[in-house]
N, C-alpha and C positions, 0 to 999 in steps of 0.2 A: 720193756720195763714200765711198770704201773707207776707213774710219777707221783701220782696222789697217794697211793699206797706208801711208796718210799718216803714221803714227806710226813706221813701222818705217823708212820711206825718207827722210824730210825730216830734214836735219842739224840737229844741236844748235848751239848759239851759241858763239863764241870765248870759252874761259874767261877770258880777260884782259878781255874786254867785261863779263862776269859779276862778276868781282872789282872792276873799276873802279866799277860802279854800287852795289854793296854797300858799298865804301868811302865812297862820296860821300854815301850816305843817312845820316840820323841815326839810324836803327834798323833792325830786321830785319823789320817787319811789311810785307809785299808784296802789293799788288793786281795781279793778271795779268789785263788786259783783253783779251778774245778769246783766252782761254787754250787753246783748241783741245783736242788730245789730251794737253796737259800737257807738252810739251816743254821749254819754257824753266822752267816751274814746278818740273819735277823738278830741274833744274839749281840753282834758287836755294834749294830745300829741302834739296838734298844739301850746299849750302854753309852750313847752319845756320839758314835763314830760315824765318819761318812764311808760307806763300802761300795766299790766297784767290784763286780764279779766278772770273771772270764770263764766260760763254761762252753764246751765243744758240743755238747748234745742241746739241740734247739728245743726239745720238749721240756727238757729240765730247766733251761734258760727262761723260756716262756712262763713256767709255773713261778720261778723266783721273781720274775718281773711282775706277775699279778700280786705278789705278796709284798710288793713295795722295794724290791731290790734292783738297781741298776745293773745290767748284764750285757757284756759284749760277747758274741758267739765266735769262738776260736779255740784251736789248741793253743795252750800257752806259749810253747816254743815258736809259733807262727804269728802270735798276737803282736800288733804294732801299738806300743804305748805312746808313741808320739813324744812329746815333750813331758809327759805326766811322770811324777815320782811320788813315791808313798812312804810312809812311816813304818808300815807293818804288812808283810805278806803272810797270809795264812792260807792253809790248805788241809781241810777236813775230809779224811777218807778218799783223798784223791791223788796225793803226789806219787803214788805207785804208778799212776798212768804216764807220768811226765818223765822224759829222759833226764837221768839224773845229773848229767853234766851240762847239756844243753839248757835244762831248766834252770840250774843253778847259776849258769853264766846270765841268762835272762834276768834272774832275780838281782844280780848284781847291777844291771842296767836300771831297774825300776825302783830300787830302794835307795833312800837318801842316806848319807852317812850317818851311822848310828841307828839306822833302821834295823827292824828284827825280821828274820825269816822264821816261820814256825809251821811245821807240818805234824799233823796228829791223826791218831786213829783209834777208834773203840775196839775192844776186845771183849765180848760178852762171854759170861759162863753161866748157863743155867744149872740147875742141881743134876746129879748124875742120872737120876731116873728119866729126866726130860732128854738129855743129851744121848743117853743109850737108846731111848725109844726112837729117836730119830735116827741114829745110826743103824739099828737093827733093821728098820723099815726100809731104809735107803739101800742097804746091802741086799736084801731080799728082793725089793720091786724094781732096782735099777742095777741089776748085776753087771751090766756091761758099761758104766757110767764112765765117761772120760776124766770126770772129776773125781779125785779121792776124798775121803772123809776128812781131810784137812780144813775143808770149808764148813764143817759142822761146829758150831760155836764151843769152844773149849780152849781155856787159856793154857798156853805153854809157859815154860818157867821164864822165858824172856819174849813177851810178846812183840811180835814184828821185829825181832832182833836183827835178822839178817838184812831186812829191808832198810832199817835204820842205819846199819853199817854202810849200806850201798849210798843212801842218801848222803851221810856224813862225808863219804869219800868223794862223791860228786861235788859237794860244797868246797872240799878242800882243793880238788883238782881245778874247778873254775877260778878259785883265788877270789879275794875281795871279801872274805869273811874272817871273823875270829874262830876259834876252836868251837866246833858243834857241841852242844850240851843236850843230854836226855834228861827227861823227867817222866814220872808215871804218877797218875792220880787215880786212887781206888775208890769206888762208890758203889751203891747198890740201888737196885730198882725192883719193886713188886709189880709183877705181871699177872693179870687174870689169863685164864685159858684162852679166850677170844683175842686178847691183845698180843699174846705170843704167837698165835696161829696167824694173826694178820701180818706180823713182821717176818715170819719165816720164809715166804716166797721171795723177799727181797735179797736173800742170801744167795751167793754164786752157785752153791750146791743144788739149789731148786728152781733157779730162774729159768733154766732150759728145759726142765722136766716136763714131759707131756701133762696136760691139765688133769686128766682122769687120775693118773698115776700120782701126781702131786696131792691130790685130794685124798687119796688112800693113806698116803704117808702122813698128812696132817691129821688125819682121823685117828692115827695110832699114837701120834704125840699128844693129841687132845685127850685120848683115854688115859695116858699116863698122868697128865696134869689134873684130871678128873678125880684119879685115885689118890691125889695128894691135896684134894680138898678144893680143887678149882683155881688155885692161885700158887705162885711160888716167888721166892726172891732170887734174882739173877745177880751176880757179881759182875762188875765192869772194872776193867783197866783202861784207862785213856793214856796212851803213851805218846809222848812228843819228843821231837828233835828241834831245837833252836840254835841260830846262829846271828851274830850281830855283824852288820855290814860296816867294814872299817873306811 
């Protein structure tokens, strides 16, 4: 994983989601689970919160530290909070790596009463011309891929629906939370050809592909974007699940 590329190209989270979570929490002590390179942590920090990240990947943790985020390296299930307690636990693009029951149980330990659990994910959807160019090139150039094209950006009717059900079930089974709630935030972003091609290699369908083949795929996607004038508008849905510690 190219952590600099990941941080440079992956989008931040909708400000209204960040503001809502801060307003819902009883204070401004935040734990960021799966902090990655610090994308959401920097947003919460800029809003006046104190953020501690927990991240199992040392490379990502080091990047986040260089950007001013305090990070401890560990899997969340194994992490030792000691006596520390938090007002808000956030997890952006990461909670699917956490055991839904053990993670929820750990969340009950680290959140104060009234504290908020919030996991959220982006679902990007470029125009059909861009998505189809990627899918066509992928099928032709990587015919034996162990990853199917579900990882090619395309919004289903219920983005991350099965995963959110699993997270909600984990919260209920662990106990200590009120009824989980879902939310969805729709927004758009304009991409140039170079910006989109810079981000594509960070998606799971391409991270493992051999470099020369990946470049062929990117060239075909780039040609599709060129035919649209060199830029396009991507739709995004940011979906979240929240629950309050009782």
